[in-house]
C-alpha positions as CSV (number, residue, x, y, z in Angstrom):
1,X,3.8,3.3,57.8
2,X,6.1,3.3,54.7
3,X,9.1,2.5,56.8
4,X,7.3,-0.4,58.5
5,X,6.2,-1.7,55.1
6,X,9.7,-1.4,53.7
7,X,11.1,-3.1,56.7
8,X,8.7,-6.0,56.2
9,X,9.7,-6.4,52.6
10,X,13.4,-6.5,53.5
11,X,12.7,-9.0,56.2
12,X,10.8,-11.2,53.8
13,X,13.5,-11.0,51.2
14,X,16.2,-11.9,53.7
15,X,14.2,-14.8,55.1
16,X,13.4,-16.1,51.6
17,X,17.1,-15.8,50.6
18,X,18.2,-17.7,53.7
19,X,15.7,-20.4,53.0
20,X,16.9,-20.7,49.4
21,X,20.5,-21.0,50.5
22,X,19.7,-23.6,53.2
23,X,17.7,-25.7,50.7
24,X,20.1,-25.6,47.8
25,X,23.5,-25.5,49.4
26,X,22.9,-26.5,53.1
27,X,21.7,-29.6,54.8
28,X,18.4,-28.8,56.6
29,X,17.6,-31.3,59.3
30,X,14.6,-33.6,59.3
31,X,12.1,-33.4,62.1
32,X,11.0,-37.0,61.8
33,X,13.1,-40.2,62.0
34,X,14.8,-41.5,58.9
35,X,12.4,-44.2,57.4
36,X,15.3,-46.5,56.4
37,X,17.0,-46.6,59.8
38,X,15.9,-50.2,60.5
39,X,16.1,-51.4,56.9
40,X,19.0,-53.7,55.9
41,X,21.7,-51.9,53.8
42,X,22.3,-54.6,51.1
43,X,25.4,-54.1,49.0
44,X,24.6,-53.0,45.4
45,X,26.9,-53.5,42.4
46,X,28.3,-50.4,40.7
47,X,25.6,-50.1,38.0
48,X,22.8,-50.6,40.6
49,X,24.4,-48.0,42.9
50,X,24.6,-45.4,40.1
51,X,21.0,-46.1,39.0
52,X,19.7,-45.8,42.6
53,X,21.7,-42.6,43.1
54,X,20.3,-41.1,39.9
55,X,16.7,-41.8,41.0
56,X,17.3,-40.5,44.5
57,X,18.9,-37.3,43.0
58,X,15.7,-36.8,41.0
59,X,13.7,-37.1,44.2
60,X,16.0,-34.7,46.0
61,X,15.5,-32.2,43.2
62,X,11.8,-32.7,43.5
63,X,11.9,-31.7,47.1
64,X,14.1,-28.7,46.3
65,X,11.4,-27.6,43.8
66,X,8.6,-28.3,46.3
67,X,10.3,-26.1,48.9
68,X,10.7,-23.3,46.4
69,X,7.2,-23.6,45.0
70,X,5.5,-23.6,48.5
71,X,7.7,-20.7,49.7
72,X,6.8,-18.6,46.7
73,X,3.1,-19.4,47.1
74,X,3.1,-18.8,50.8
75,X,4.9,-15.4,50.3
76,X,1.9,-14.0,48.4
77,X,-1.0,-16.1,49.8
78,X,-3.9,-13.9,50.9
79,X,-5.6,-16.2,53.3
80,X,-3.8,-17.0,56.6
81,X,-5.2,-20.6,56.5
82,X,-3.9,-21.2,53.0
83,X,-0.5,-19.8,54.0
84,X,-0.5,-22.1,57.1
85,X,-1.4,-25.1,54.9
86,X,1.5,-24.4,52.5
87,X,4.0,-23.9,55.3
88,X,2.9,-27.1,57.0
89,X,3.3,-29.1,53.7
90,X,6.7,-27.4,53.2
91,X,7.8,-28.6,56.6
92,X,7.2,-32.2,55.7
93,X,8.9,-31.6,52.4
94,X,12.0,-30.6,54.4
95,X,12.0,-34.0,56.0
96,X,11.9,-35.5,52.5
97,X,14.7,-33.3,51.4
98,X,16.9,-34.4,54.4
99,X,16.0,-38.1,53.8
100,X,16.9,-38.0,50.1
101,X,20.2,-36.2,50.9
102,X,21.0,-38.8,53.5
103,X,20.3,-41.7,51.1
104,X,22.5,-40.0,48.4
105,X,25.4,-39.9,50.9
106,X,24.8,-43.6,51.7
107,X,25.0,-44.3,47.9
108,X,28.3,-42.3,47.7
109,X,26.6,-39.7,45.5
110,X,25.6,-36.0,45.6
111,X,22.6,-33.7,44.9
112,X,22.1,-32.1,41.5
113,X,24.6,-29.4,40.5
114,X,21.7,-27.3,39.2
115,X,19.8,-27.1,42.5
116,X,20.0,-23.2,42.6
117,X,18.5,-23.1,39.1
118,X,15.7,-25.6,39.9
119,X,14.9,-23.6,43.1
120,X,14.8,-20.2,41.3
121,X,12.4,-21.5,38.6
122,X,10.1,-23.2,41.0
123,X,10.0,-20.1,43.3
124,X,9.0,-17.9,40.3
125,X,6.2,-20.4,39.4
126,X,5.0,-20.4,43.1
127,X,4.8,-16.6,43.1
128,X,2.8,-16.5,39.9
129,X,0.5,-19.2,41.1
130,X,0.0,-17.4,44.4
131,X,-0.8,-14.1,42.7
132,X,-3.7,-15.7,40.9
133,X,-5.4,-16.4,44.2
134,X,-5.6,-19.0,46.9
135,X,-7.7,-21.4,44.8
136,X,-5.0,-21.5,42.2
137,X,-2.4,-21.7,44.9
138,X,-4.0,-24.9,46.2
139,X,-4.6,-26.2,42.7
140,X,-0.8,-26.1,42.1
141,X,-0.3,-28.1,45.3
142,X,-2.7,-30.8,44.2
143,X,-1.2,-31.1,40.7
144,X,2.4,-31.0,42.0
145,X,1.7,-33.7,44.6
146,X,-0.2,-35.9,42.2
147,X,2.7,-35.8,39.7
148,X,5.2,-36.4,42.4
149,X,3.2,-39.3,43.7
150,X,3.1,-40.8,40.2
151,X,6.9,-40.6,39.7
152,X,7.5,-42.1,43.2
153,X,5.4,-45.1,42.1
154,X,7.6,-45.3,39.0
155,X,10.8,-45.2,41.0
156,X,9.5,-47.8,43.4
157,X,9.1,-50.1,40.4
158,X,12.5,-49.4,38.7
159,X,14.8,-49.2,41.7
160,X,17.3,-52.1,42.0
161,X,15.5,-55.0,43.8
162,X,18.1,-55.0,46.6
163,X,17.8,-51.3,47.3
164,X,15.4,-51.7,50.3
165,X,16.6,-48.5,52.0
166,X,15.6,-46.2,49.1
167,X,12.2,-48.0,48.9
168,X,11.6,-47.4,52.6
169,X,12.2,-43.6,52.2
170,X,10.1,-43.4,49.0
171,X,7.1,-45.2,50.5
172,X,6.8,-42.7,53.4
173,X,7.3,-39.8,51.0
174,X,4.5,-41.1,48.8
175,X,2.1,-41.3,51.7
176,X,2.9,-37.7,52.6
177,X,2.5,-36.4,49.1
178,X,-0.9,-38.1,48.8
179,X,-2.1,-36.5,52.0
180,X,-0.9,-33.1,51.0
181,X,-2.9,-33.3,47.8
182,X,-6.0,-34.5,49.6
183,X,-5.7,-31.7,52.2
184,X,-5.4,-29.1,49.4
185,X,-8.4,-30.5,47.6
186,X,-10.5,-30.3,50.8
187,X,-9.3,-26.7,51.4
188,X,-10.8,-25.5,48.1
189,X,-8.2,-26.2,45.4
190,X,-9.2,-25.2,41.9
191,X,-8.6,-27.7,39.1
192,X,-5.8,-26.5,36.9
193,X,-6.5,-26.2,33.1
194,X,-5.0,-29.1,31.1
195,X,-2.4,-26.9,29.3
196,X,-0.9,-25.9,32.7
197,X,-0.8,-29.4,34.0
198,X,0.7,-30.5,30.7
199,X,3.4,-27.9,30.9
200,X,4.2,-28.9,34.5
201,X,4.7,-32.5,33.3
202,X,7.0,-31.4,30.4
203,X,9.1,-29.3,32.8
204,X,9.2,-32.3,35.2
205,X,10.4,-34.6,32.5
206,X,13.2,-32.2,31.5
207,X,14.2,-31.9,35.2
208,X,14.3,-35.6,35.7
209,X,16.4,-36.2,32.6
210,X,19.0,-33.7,33.7
211,X,19.0,-34.5,37.4
212,X,19.5,-38.2,36.9
213,X,23.0,-37.5,35.8
214,X,23.8,-34.0,37.0
């Protein structure tokens, strides 16, 4: 029994490590078509290109954090249905990750240099949330997705007007994030206390400030 349990812990560690490396340093493929495939690629001037790249780098970091958060939560989720919900949401976040990476390449830019750090911090938060119970697990999903939805709205407003391709990507992402939050609420999410939600917003603001440039 002990050997089997130890083997399972090692398997989990290796799987989580591989997922972390693929997310932060690799290029995981999307399972759905790129939303901007049929959208005109209008030339941007240098300032517009840099601004669009900064915003898409923030969105890419957001997807790195979502992958880490959901992986940490799923690793300690007690209820198989909750774990399945988190894994399903994480799969769609993988699509978002791949789409943001593709758009960054189109803009001749790169992901954040601090992706391993963002991932590690978000994974730790996911573990802590999951250990509090499945209601808290789902509550973090709701709060995370609502905050991401809000900043996607902001980015849709401040992207360069000619950047139609980034807009096409962000619109689909926004629809997915709203659905993830709605599903988590219906599955029994607990409302997070205001201090926790506030702390998440502060951490997000710091991440966005750094990721826009680095």
